[in-house]
N, C-alpha and C positions, 0 to 999 in steps of 0.2 A: 220198291218201297210201295205196297199198297195202299190205296187213300182210305182212309179211316172215315167213315159217315158223320163222325162227330169231328171233324179235324177244325180247329178252332180258327187259323188262319182263315181257312176258305172260307168258313161263316163269316168273320169279320170282312173278306173279301166283298162276298156279296153285299153284305148289309151296308159297305160303303156304298155299293154302286146303288144300292137302294135309295139310301140317303141323297146322292148328287142327283139322281132322276126324280126324287121328288120335288127337290130345289127348284130344277128346272122346270118341273110342272107347275109350280107356284109362280113362276115367273112368268110362264104362258097365260095362265090364269089372271092376273095382276093386270098384264097388258091387253089379254082380252083380242081386241079390233079384229073379230071375225075369224080367229084362224083354229078354228074347229076340228079341222083335219091334224093339223099340229098337237093339238090337244088331245086328240085320239088316240094319235101314235105314241105323245108321252104316257100317257096311261097303261098303252098296252106294253111299251118298253119296262113301266114302273112293275107291272104285274108280272112280266116275264122275270125281272130280276127277284121278287118277292118267291116266285114261284122255284127259281135257282136256291133259295136259300133254304125252302120246305124240302125240296128234294135233298139236300144237304143233311140235314137235320134228322131225317124219318129213320126211325128204328129199322135197320134190314128185318128185323124178326118178325114185323107186321106183314110182311108178305106172306108170309106161313100161317096167316091167322083169316080167319073169315067169322063173317056178323052173324049172332045167336038170331036165330029168324024169329024167336020171341020177343026177344027186347034189345036187340041191336047191339049189344056187347060184343067185342072181339074175342074171339077164342081159338084156341088151337085147331087146325084143321080135323086132326082125327079126335076131336073133344069128344065123349060121349055124357057129357053132365056140364051144363053153364052153370059158373060157379056166382054168377051173381043174379040170376033167376030162378035157378036150379032146376029147370027143366031137362030132362033129359034128351039128348042127340041122337037123330040117327048118322051114324059114317056113312059119307058119300060113298057110292058104288065104287069099286075099283075098274078102271078104265085097260 
């Protein structure tokens, strides 16, 4: 079975990991005692867990969109008009 980007059990698993790592980080911050390297590692681990959640919930259609050069709104790659700022867009050159 193909993985779904919005697979709820996978998202819940990643969020549980984030919660667990945040709790561990909280314990490190409470005890402190000059454990800067351990705190940095815990922060990096937590950020990685949040990145996992983000990658799981990212809409795969966003990969086919680009930012409008005028307003920054995400538009389809071949769009000729931004529906946010109404600027006409130039199609990218064929490669």
